[in-house]
C-alpha positions as CSV (number, residue, x, y, z in Angstrom):
1,C,81.0,-3.8,161.3
2,C,77.5,-2.4,161.2
3,R,74.2,-4.2,160.9
4,R,72.0,-2.8,158.1
5,K,68.6,-1.6,159.4
6,S,65.5,-3.2,158.2
7,F,61.9,-2.1,158.2
8,L,59.4,-4.7,159.5
9,W,56.2,-5.1,157.5
10,H,52.8,-6.4,158.4
11,V,51.9,-8.5,155.3
12,E,48.8,-10.4,154.2
13,W,49.5,-13.3,151.9
14,L,46.4,-14.1,149.8
15,F,46.8,-17.5,148.1
16,Y,44.8,-17.3,144.9
17,N,41.9,-19.8,144.3
18,T,41.9,-20.7,148.0
19,N,40.2,-19.1,151.0
20,V,43.5,-18.9,152.7
21,I,45.1,-15.7,154.0
22,E,48.2,-15.9,156.0
23,V,49.7,-13.0,157.9
24,D,53.2,-12.0,158.8
25,T,53.4,-9.3,161.4
26,R,57.1,-8.6,161.4
27,L,58.5,-9.4,158.0
28,P,61.9,-7.8,157.4
29,D,61.8,-5.8,154.2
30,Q,64.8,-7.6,152.6
31,T,63.4,-11.1,153.0
32,P,62.7,-12.5,149.5
33,L,59.0,-13.1,148.9
34,R,59.4,-16.7,148.0
35,N,61.3,-17.4,151.2
36,A,58.7,-15.6,153.3
37,V,55.8,-17.8,152.1
38,T,57.8,-21.1,152.2
39,K,56.8,-21.7,155.9
40,Y,53.1,-21.8,154.9
41,I,53.5,-24.2,152.0
42,S,56.3,-26.6,153.0
43,T,56.5,-29.0,155.8
44,E,60.3,-28.9,155.6
45,E,60.3,-25.3,156.7
46,S,58.0,-25.5,159.8
47,L,55.2,-27.8,161.0
48,D,53.9,-24.9,163.2
49,T,53.1,-22.6,160.2
50,F,52.5,-25.2,157.5
51,N,48.9,-25.0,156.1
52,P,47.8,-28.3,154.5
53,K,45.3,-26.4,152.3
54,L,48.3,-24.9,150.5
55,H,50.0,-28.2,149.6
56,E,49.5,-27.6,145.9
57,F,51.5,-24.5,146.0
58,S,54.5,-26.5,147.3
59,N,54.5,-28.5,144.1
60,E,55.2,-25.4,142.0
61,S,58.7,-24.6,141.0
62,Q,57.9,-20.9,140.4
63,L,55.2,-19.1,142.3
64,L,54.2,-15.7,141.1
65,F,53.5,-12.7,143.3
66,Y,51.2,-9.8,142.5
67,L,50.1,-6.6,144.3
68,K,46.9,-4.7,143.4
69,N,47.5,-1.2,142.1
70,E,45.8,1.0,144.6
71,V,45.8,4.2,142.5
72,T,43.4,3.2,139.7
73,P,39.8,4.1,139.3
74,A,37.3,1.9,141.2
75,N,36.1,0.3,138.0
76,I,39.6,-0.8,136.9
77,T,41.6,-3.6,138.5
78,E,45.3,-3.7,137.8
79,Y,48.2,-5.5,139.4
80,F,51.9,-5.1,139.8
81,K,54.0,-8.2,139.2
82,L,56.5,-8.6,142.1
83,N,59.8,-10.3,142.0
84,G,59.8,-13.3,144.2
85,G,63.5,-13.3,144.6
86,T,63.6,-9.9,146.2
87,G,62.1,-8.4,149.3
88,L,59.4,-5.8,149.9
89,R,61.9,-2.9,150.0
90,E,62.7,-3.4,146.3
91,N,59.2,-4.6,145.2
92,L,57.3,-1.8,146.8
93,R,59.6,1.0,145.6
94,G,57.5,3.6,143.7
95,K,54.2,1.9,144.5
96,T,51.3,3.1,146.7
97,V,50.4,0.8,149.6
98,I,47.3,1.5,151.7
99,E,47.7,0.4,155.3
100,F,49.9,-2.7,154.5
101,P,50.7,-4.9,151.5
102,R,48.3,-7.6,150.5
103,V,50.4,-9.9,148.3
104,I,48.6,-12.4,146.0
105,I,50.4,-15.7,145.5
106,V,49.5,-17.4,142.2
107,R,50.4,-20.7,140.6
108,P,51.6,-20.3,137.0
109,K,48.5,-22.1,135.6
110,D,46.4,-19.2,137.1
111,A,48.6,-16.3,136.0
112,A,46.7,-15.3,132.9
113,T,44.1,-13.4,135.0
114,F,46.8,-11.2,136.4
115,E,49.1,-10.9,133.4
116,S,46.3,-9.5,131.3
117,N,45.7,-6.7,133.9
118,L,49.3,-5.7,134.6
119,S,50.0,-2.1,135.7
120,T,53.0,-0.4,134.4
121,P,54.9,2.3,136.5
122,C,53.3,4.9,134.2
123,N,49.8,3.8,135.4
124,D,50.7,5.0,138.9
125,V,49.5,8.6,138.9
126,R,52.4,9.7,141.1
127,T,54.9,8.5,138.5
128,R,55.8,10.6,135.4
129,C,56.5,8.8,132.2
130,S,59.7,9.6,130.4
131,D,57.9,9.5,127.0
132,G,55.7,12.4,127.9
133,L,52.5,10.6,126.9
134,Q,50.9,10.6,130.4
135,N,49.0,13.7,131.5
């Protein structure tokens, strides 16, 4: 009957350990993240958008997606781990985004840098922790 409305995002995709940044200017908020980046890493998706510098990313069965937590002190770097199987609507819920999301795509072998600096929802100053430990 009715078509569900979708928000279109401007997104920067930062491919970790490369100097490559790809940009989507009208990404529907329900497009799964892994589907959104396939056009940049796979020749099967599109030769127009495929970037040969990202070929190593196409060999990975499971890419990881991170977003920098924007509400931490300047001397602290924390990341939110995003779910590659869901879109920005779900992944950004409850998170602060300044201007537009800059999603970092990481191969599993490089994930330790991000996993050791994960932010929990309680680290976002706008979110209250149910355990009452956050001020």
